Structure formats: structure tokens, C-alpha cells
N, C-alpha and C positions, 0 to 999 in steps of 0.2 A: 442322460443326466446322472451324475454320480450321486448315489444316495448314501449318506452317512447314517448307519443304523443306530449307532449309539456312541457317545463319548462321555466317559466319566473321568473326573479329575479330582484327586484328593491329595491333600497334604498328609504325608505319612511319616515324615521324619524331620527332625531338626538336630543335626549333628554338630557338636562342638569341635572345631578343628584345633590344630596345634597352636595357632595364634590366639586361641580363646575367642575367636570371632564366630558368631552364630552363622551356620550355613544351612540354608533352607532346601532340603531335599524333597522333591515331589515325584510321584509316579503317575503316569498317564497311561491308561489302557483304552484302546478303541478297536472296534470292529468296523471295517468298511467293505464296500462291495465294488469290484472292478466294473467300470462302465461298459466294457465290451464283453468280457467273459462271464460276468455275473458271479465270479468266484470270490468268496469272502477272504479277506486278509485280516491279520491281527497285528496291532502295533503295541509295543511296550517301550515307553520313553521315560528316561530318568532326567530330571532337571536339578541343577544346583544354583540357587539364587536366580531362577528363571532362565538359566542357560542350559541347553541340552548337553549332557555329559555322556549319555549312552542311549542307543536306540536299536531296537530289533523289530524287524517286520517279517512275519511268517505267512506263508501261503502254501496250502497243500502239503503241510509238514516240512517244508523247506524254509531255511532262513534266507530270505531274498535280500535282506539288508542287515548289516551288523556294524555298528559304530560304537566305539568307546567301551569302557568296562563298567559293568553293573556292580555297584557297591554291595558287599555282603552284610554290612551292619547298618540297618535302619533303626537307630536307637528308639525312636518314638513310634515305630510301626507296630501294628497289631500282628503278632506272630502266633501261629497255631502249632501246638505240640500234641501229637496223637499218641495215646497210651493204650497198649494192649497187654493185659496181664491176667492173673488169676488170684482170687482171694484165698484165705487159709482153708476154705472148704472146697477149693478146686473150681469154683464158678468163674466163668469168663467175665472179665471187666474190660469194657472198651470206653475210653474217655478222650475228651478234647479239652485242652487247657489253652486259654487265650491270655497272652502276656503283653504288657507294655513296659519297657525299661526293666525287664526282668521280674516285674510284679504281676501276679495273677489277677486278672480283672474279671474273668468269667470261666466257668467250668460246665461241662456237660458229660455225664457218665451214664453208661448203659450197663445195668446189672440185673440179671434175672428178668430180662425183657421190660425193665422199667427204667425210664430216663429221669435222672436227678440233675437239676440245674441250679447254678448259683451265679449271680452277677449278670450283667448285660453285655452282649457282644456289640461293640460300637459299629455304627455305619462307617463304611470306607473300604479300603483295600486290605484284604487279609493275606498274609504271606506264610506259607508252610515251607520250611527249609529242611534240607538234608543235614546230617551231622557235619559235613564239610563246609556248611554255610551257603551252598548254592540253593537256588529256589527250586522247590519241588512242585508247589502249586501256588498260583496267585489268582485271586478272584475278587469280585466286588460284592460286599455284604450291605444290603439295604433293606430297611423295614423288617429286620429279623430273618431275612432269607437271602440266598444268592440271587443277585439281579444284575445281569450284564455279562460281558465277555469274561471267560475264564481260560487260563492256560496252565498246562501241566508239563513238567520237564523230566527227562531222565537225569540220572546223577551226573552224566557227562555234559549236561547242558543242551542235549538234543531235544527238540520239541516232542512231547509225548501225547498231549491231548489239546484239542481246541474245541470249545463248546460255548454256547451262549445260553444263559439262564433267564427265565422269567418267573418270578415268584417261587424260586426254589426248584423249578423243573427245567430240564433241557428243552430248548426250542430251536427248531431249524436243524441244520446239519451238525452232527457231532462226529469228529474224526479222532482215531487213536492210532499212534504210529509206533513201529518197532524202533529199537535203539539205532538201527542203521538208517532210519529215515523212511523206510518203506511203510506203506499203509497197512495197519493191522485190521481195522474195522471202520466202517462208516455207517451211520444211522441217521434217520430223519425223524424229528419229533414234531407233532402237530397237536395242539390242544392237550398237552400232557401225555400223549400216547405215541408210542413208536410205530411209525407207518412204513419204515423201510430199514433193512439191515443187511449188510454184507460183511464177510470176513475173508481175510487173505493170509496166505503163508508168508513167511519172512522173505522168501525170494520174489514176492510180488504176485504169485499166482492165486487166483480166486479159489477159495474153498468151496467144495460142493455142498 
């Protein structure tokens, strides 16, 4: 029996087209498990007015299905911008800014080991993008934490990370891939603890 582990479906954009008609863009992320191999796969699907316009299915770091083009501009999506800088005294500042329609809705800053927050991060899908507009990370934010499947990508669009979160912690198998698609590392997390870890060279050989 095929077991669907989780499906999250959120409306993340409503983009106005050239004809000034409202277009409803939605993103669907799911993690499923193959009935025979028990290997998890990850799906990323984009809808426009309930019609699929793009779909990606990933398994073991490979794109096993690619259909359509994923839009780069989700106007009403919650986008994440990461800031790394120094203040006038040379102290490291790390920050996260969450935006909708170009407007800051929430901020998180770490300075001198203290976190300062403003605003509330909304539940739903969070998209972190590269400067060229392609997706760097996409994950589900629920109840103030990462909850559900999360995917990370290299700048060339190749899958980089596949992981599942429960209450902000990785759960189950986490895999990280090189830009050439080979496995970099794999870990297993149980009850918020890492129980297994392996690392590989870029040529696919296991590190000692």
C-alpha cells in the first residue's frame, strides 16, 4: 500500500496577467514513498487557475520528471532574504527578512548571540531565491517552525537538499547532493537526534 506521508497545499500567489485578469498561482509540495523500494520522492507542482503548468519529481537527487517552466515571480509569495554583514564595530550580523509584494512583513536578526524579531512569519510556503530569480530553498512554515517537506537547489536548478521537518527539526532521511547530482551526504534523524551519517566524494566514492 502506497503511503502518502504528507501533502501540503497553499495558495502562494495571485499574479495579474497582461490582460489584467487575475491568475491564481498555487504551489503544491509533497513527499511520498514508493510502494516497492520504500524510497521517498518529492514533488513540486505549480498550478495556474487549478491547471498544472509545471511539475518536478525528485528521487535520490535525480529529476525523474520535469514538465513545464516554474515561474520566477510569485508576487504574493512569502520570500526570504538572508543578510550577512558587520556593524560599524565589526560585529557579525545575520538576518532574515520576509517579504510579500516587496514589503517587509517580518524580520529576524542575530547580533552578539541575541535574536531580535519583528513581525510574524505567516504559515505557508516560504521561498528563498538566488539573485537570478531561481529557487534556492522552498519549505513549509507552520506554527512558527518548519513543518513538512523541504527542497534546496543549486543555482543551476540541480537538486541540492531533500529533507523533511517536524517542529523545526529534520526527521527521517536527509540527503545533500553535489552540483553534478552525486550524493554528498546522507543522514537519518530520529526524535531530533542524528542516528546515521555518511559522506561521499564528488566522484561518488564513500569518505572514510
